[in-house]
N, C-alpha and C positions, 0 to 999 in steps of 0.2 A: 503494499499501499505505500501511495506518494506521502510524504509529511508536509503539512503546511500547504499543499495543492501543488505539489510537484509531480515528477513522473518518473518512471523507471527507465533509466536509459541505461545501456552497457557501458562503463568506464573504458573499455577498449576501442570502443567505436560504434556506430548505430547501422543497424542493417539498412541496406539502400533499399529495400522495399521488405515487405513481408514474403518469405519465401516459399509458403503455401499458395499465397494469392495469384490469381491470373486475370487477365482482361477478359469479361464476358460482354456478349452482346447484351444481356439483360441491364446491366449496370450503363453500358452506352446508351442504349435506346431511355432508360428513364432519366439519364443527364441529358439528353438532347432534349428531350419532352420538358423538363424541368426549366432549362436554358430559355426556352420560348418565351418566357416571362420576360426576358429582357426585349421582346419583341414591343410591348406595351412601353416601355421607358423609350425606345428608340424612337418609335413612330412619334409619339407626342414631341421628343426633342426636334426631330425633322419637319412636322408638320406645322409647329406655330410660325415660323417665319413667312412662310408660303402666305399662309391664311392671311397674316397681318398685312399682307402687300397686294391683297385682294380688294378692288374698289368697292363691289358689291358688301363685303364684310364690313368695310370701314363706315360706308353709305349707311348701313344699319345700327351699327354699334358705337361707332367712334365717328360722327358726322365733322366734329371740331377739327379732329385730326386731317380728315380728308381736305378740309378747307384751308389748313396751314400748308399742307401740302401742295395745293394748288395756287397759292397765294405768292405771285411771282414778285412781289414787292416786298413781301417780308423779310426777317431775318434768317431765314434758313438759307444754309450753306450746303454743298455736298455731304459735309459732316453734321449737319441736324435735320435732315429731312424727318427722320422717324422720332423725334426728341418728345414722347408724349408720354406721362407717367401713368396715365390711365390705361393706355395701350400696353406698355411693358408690365403693368400688374397682372393684365390679362394671362400673359405669359408665365409670369413667376410665382403668381399664386398658387399654379401645383405645387410646387416645391415646398412652399411654406406649409402647407397642409402634407405634404409626404415627411418633412420634420417633425411635426407632432406626432404622425400616424407610426412612425419608427420605433416611439418610445412604446406606445402600446403593443405593436407587433412584437418587440421584444419580450415581453412577458407571456404574450400568448403563443410565441414561437416554442420558448422554454417548456411551459405548462401543458401545452397540447399537441405541438410536433411541427414540422415544417411544413407538411401536408395542408394543414389547418389556413396557416395564413399566407399560403399560395390560392387557397380557395378564397378565402377573405379578398385578397386582393386582386384578383381575377372577378369579382362579383363586384366589388367597387369600381372597378375599371370599366367594366362594362355598363354600369348605371351612368358614369360619368361621358362617355362616349355618345351615349342614346340621348342624354339631355344636351348636349351640346349640338349634336347632330339635329335636334329639333328645337334649338333654342328661339324663342321670339322674343325676348328682352335681355339686358345686359344681367341682370341678377339672376338669371335661367343658366346664362353662360359662365357665370363665375362659380355659381354651384356645382356646375358639372366639371368645372376646372378643379374643384377640392374634392371632389369624389375622384377623379382621376389621380390627386396627388396623394390620396388614401389608399388607393391602388398600387401606387409606385412605392410608397414608404412600406408596405408589406409584402410586395415582391422582391424588392432589393434587400429587404431584412433576410427574408427567408431561401431564397433562392441560392446567393452563393455559400451559404450555410450547406445546404442540402447537397451540392455538387462536390464540394470540399470533403465532405463525410461520406459519401458514395462512392467517392472515386479511387483508386489503388494511388499508392504513394507516386509510382513511375509515370502514370500519365495525368496527374491530379492537375497541372498547372494547364494543361491542354483542355481537359473536360469542365474545369471552371471557367476558361475562357470561353467555352461556349454561349455562355451566358454576356460576355461582351460582343461575340460574332452578331448573336440575334440582336444585340442592339444596335450595331451597324446596320444589320438587314433592315430592321425596323426603319432608321435613318432614310436608307435609299429608298426603301418604299414608300416612304413620306414624301421625298424629293420627288420621284417618278409622279405621284400624285398630285402633287403641287404643280408640276409641269401640265399636268392633263386638264385637271379642274377648271382654270380659269376661262376656259373655251367654251364651256358648258353655257347653254343657255337659259334664261329666266333666273340667274344668280343663285343657283344650287351648287356651284362649283363646292363654296366655302362649308357649305351642310355637309357634302359627300367627303370633303376632306376630313372633318372632323369626325363623321359618324362612321367611317371606316375604321375608327381606332376601336369600335367594337368586335372587329375580325379578331385580332390577336387578342385580344381579350376573353374571347370565346374559346379560342384554342387552349389557352391556360387554363380555363375555368374547366372544361371538359377534361382536358389532360391531367388535372389535379387528382380526380377522382380517382384514377388508375394507377396512378404514382404509387411506389411503395414506400414507407418510411425508412427513415434511415436508422441502422443500428445502434448507433448512438441516440438519437432520441427515444428509440422504443426502451431502450436500457434505462434511459434517464427518467424513464416514466415508469420503471420498477419490473417490466418483464424480460427478466433475464434469457430463459429459454425462448422466447420469441425472437429478441435481439439475435441469439446465437443463430437459429436457423435462417433468419436473414440475411445475416453475414456470410454464411454459407452460401446462401442462394446467388447473392451478388458477385461472392468471389468465385462461384463454381467449383466449390472443393468443401470436402467435410474438416479438412485439416486447417483450421483457423485459429488455433490454440494461441498463438503468439498475438496476434491481433486483437483477439477477444479479450486477453488478457489487459492488454493495454487499454481498452476502452473501458473495461471495469473498474481499473485503477483510477482513470480520468475519473469515470462516474462517481466512484466513492468520494472523491475530494469533493466533486461538483454538489453531492448530497449535503455535505458540510457548510455549504455557502447558501446563507438565508436572503443575501441581499448582494446581488451580483454588481449592480453599480457601484455601491460601498466598497465591495471587494477588487475591483478593478482599479480603483483609487490606490490601493496597498502597494508598498514599493516594491514588494516580488513581483507584481506585475507593470514595472515601470516601462519594459522595453512597448510592450502591447499597447499600453495605455498611449505610448508616444507616436507609436506607427497607426494605430486605428485613429488617431486625431490629425495628424499631419498628413499622412497620405491623403486622405480626400480632401483635404484643405488644400494642397498643393495641385492636387488632380484638377481643380476647378479653377486654378488660379493659371493654368499653362496658358489661357486664353481660348481653350478649343470651343468653349459654348459661343463665343464671339461668331466662330465660323456655323456649328450646328443649329444653335437658337437661331439665327437670323442671316442664315446663308443667302436667301433671296433678298432679303433688305441689305445686308450688306454690299453685296454684288452691285446692286443698283446704285447704292450710295457712293460707290467709289467709281461709278462710270459705265458701268454694265449697262445695255438695255434691259428692257423687260424680261423677253424671250432669252436673252443671252444669259442673265443672271439666274432663271430656273434651270437652263440647261448646265449653268456652270454648278449649281447644288449638286444636280443628279451626278456630275463628273467626279465631285470631291467625294460624294457618298459611296460611288464605286470603290474609289481609292481606299477610303477607310475600311470597306469590308475586305477588299484583296489583304490590305496591309494586317488586318486581325488574323485571316488565315495564315499570314509568314510568321505572326507572334505565335498563334496555336502551334506550328509546326518546331518552332524553336526554342520555346520556353523550357520544355524539359530536357531540352538538347545542350543549350548555352546558359540556361538560367536567367534569375530574375535581375541580378544587377546589372549584368551585361545589356541587356534588353532597356532597362532604366536609363543609363548611361548614354547610351547609344541614341536613343530616342530623345534625349534632352538636348546633348548637341546639335542634332538635326533641328530641334523646333527652335533654338536660339539663332540660328544661322538664318533659316527662313522668317522669322518673325524680323529681325533687324532689315532683311531685305526687303520686305515688304511695307514696313516702314518707311524705309527710306525712298523707295519709287512713288509710295503714295506722296508724301512730302513734297519730292521734286515735282510732283506733276501737279498737284493742290495746294502746296506753299500752306502756310498758317490760317489763310481767309478761306479756302476751302473752294476756290475757284479754277478751273481747269477742265481738263478734258484726257482721256485717254487712246492712243491710237490704237490699231488692230494688233500690233506686235506688242505694246505694253500691255493690254489685255492678256494676250496668250502669255506673256512672261509672268504678270501677277497670277494668273491662274496655277500655272506649273508652280510658282513658289508655295502656293496655298496648299496646290496638292501634296506638294513635298513636306510640308508642315503636319497635314492631316496624317500622312502616311506615319512619320515620327511620332506622332501621339497615338497612334493605332497600333503600333506594336511595343508600346513602351505604357505609359501612364494610363492609357484608355482600359485595357484589360488587367494590368497590374492592380491598378488602383482596386480593384475588387479581390483581385485573387490573394494578394498578400495579407490583408486583414483579416480575411476570411479563414486562412489556413495557420495563422501564429499563434492564435488563442487555444488556452486549455478549455475542456469541456466546460468547467465550473464558471468561467466567463467569456464563454463564447457568443451566447446570445446578447451580452452587454457590449462586448466589444464591437460586434457586426452592427448592434443599434448605434452606438458611436460612430462608426463607420459612416451609416447611412446618415445620421441625422447631422453630422458634420459635412458630409456631401451636399445634402439638400440645402443647408443653410447657406451656403457659400454659391451653390446653384442659384439659389433665388437673388442672392445680392447681385450677382453677374447678370442675371436675365432683367432684374428690375433696375439697375444702373448704369448697364452697357452702353446704350444708347445716347444718356446723357455724359457718360463718360468720353465717348468718341465725341459729341458735340463739343466738349470743353478741351480734351487732352489732345484731339486731332490724331494726326499721325503718329505722335507720341506714345498713343496707346499702346502699339505694338512694341516698343522698346520698354514701356513698364513690363508687359508681359513676359518679354524676353530677359529681363532683369530677374524676375521670379523665378523663370525657369533656370537660370543659371544657379539660383540659389538653391532650389530643390534637388538640381543635380549633384550639387556639393555635399547637399545632406544627405543623399543616398550612398554617396560614395564612401562617406566617411562612418555612418549610422547603421546601414542595412545589411546582415547578415546575409548567406546565399542560404535559400531552404529548398533549392531543386533537390528532389528525390528523399527528402526526410519525410518518414512518416508523421502524419497528423497529431499523432499521441506522443510522439517522440521529438517534438520543435524546441523542447527545453535545452538540448544540447547544444545550438545553433548559438544561444545566447551567451554560455558558459566560454565558448569557443572564440568568441568575438572579442576584439582587441580592446573596444570601449566598454562594451555591456560585461565582461568578464572580469572587469574590476569590481562588480556589485556581486558575481555568483560565488557561492559557496559549496563545498561537494561533504555531502553528510552520508557517514556510513550507511549502507544498506540495512546493518543489523539482521533482522529476521528473516528477510527475503532471501527466498530460497537460492536464488541462482548468484548471490552475492554481488549484484549488481549494485552499483551507488546509485544514489536519486540526487539529482542536480535540483537545487532548490536556488531560487532567485530571491535574494534579499542584500541589504546594505550590511557590508562587513563592519564590525566595531573598532 
């Protein structure tokens, strides 16, 4: 049994994978179905910018915004076309709702299982999509957005945990990243819908764009009824025999004793924790607290939501025509999907740290280049135009930036926090990850257009500096977690040059195999 919430970890090293386990089609299919929850999040991220640039939508809900855009004598420049707080509230309100929903989702996920949270998330998102698609007032629109936010909060809480607990260690990274792949597929689908729907007659384009969010919600809702629960969650709720049978089923073998004993040890530690939120603040969980807070914080400050939230708006703002802006958003969405596939292929081969660092450098260079071109062409006053060559160069740079994010901070921002927490604080750690992510997504969504209006091309330099800071943070503080079984993750902190200063090794005592137990605490 672990001491003070620790783990059993062999002093001579750790198993790269549990020797009895293998990759089964059962677990792969289950993880793919669960990852479809990412479609919800991705579709909404991609659809908002296109809808808020449709004249029919603005005429019905934001007529002042439309008059402002059409007022050629006003203060608007290329940087300030869409600077309207009520309009941005439509986009960002979802993430505020997701922030609060994630706290409730943490308790439900822990007490009733990952499946229940996914079901609630799918149902809430479906309700919100239908309200938005049939909205006849701004109030109805905002209520729909809030329900979408509840769905996102529950899904983002449950799905990454589900994937990390179901997947064998040797492909945990790839299967967990299926969630991010689904997000990128949702964004791409939304960009394609945005390209088609503005041409529909009778102003139904925006309704179809918003209402189609019911499709991914329905996929998740139906799929969640057929998904198996994770062995960790089953054991956490007291059914040991069922948990072992499930582990044997998903690993495709009856010989699962080593992995099952690790899960049991983690569950025993978890049972002693009455208040996970208080527990995660303890010194021994300092690495998990730091990374579950700073990784989602930094992920949202890469500037990616500048592209994904407002792709059509941004492209039109920096000089692309209406059709060109929409097709450019489709292109960046396609780059996002392909680059995420690259990450899925490489994350369990080259590790998390290498992708973080390479992607960070790529984003820094491209953001500086984009800011420089926009500054050169539009200056401080926001007056100017782009030539066809300028447009192509700018689109290529933005695609390179999106690719850098898509094989680094995009998928790893969900993978790493979900795999580093021991069972006793896992739900709290993931809830912290989601809530920080949603809070800063809300801030970026609410204030990006205003920031662009006031900071102008300097906004891209601002994000480049932030990416530099977060790349340095990863370089010095993040240990490699590739191939480490999820219930043996304590080892990586002991071996790390910084976190190892706080780790002490306690003799295994009565432990049968004589292994030591690594416990994270401050040395006297």
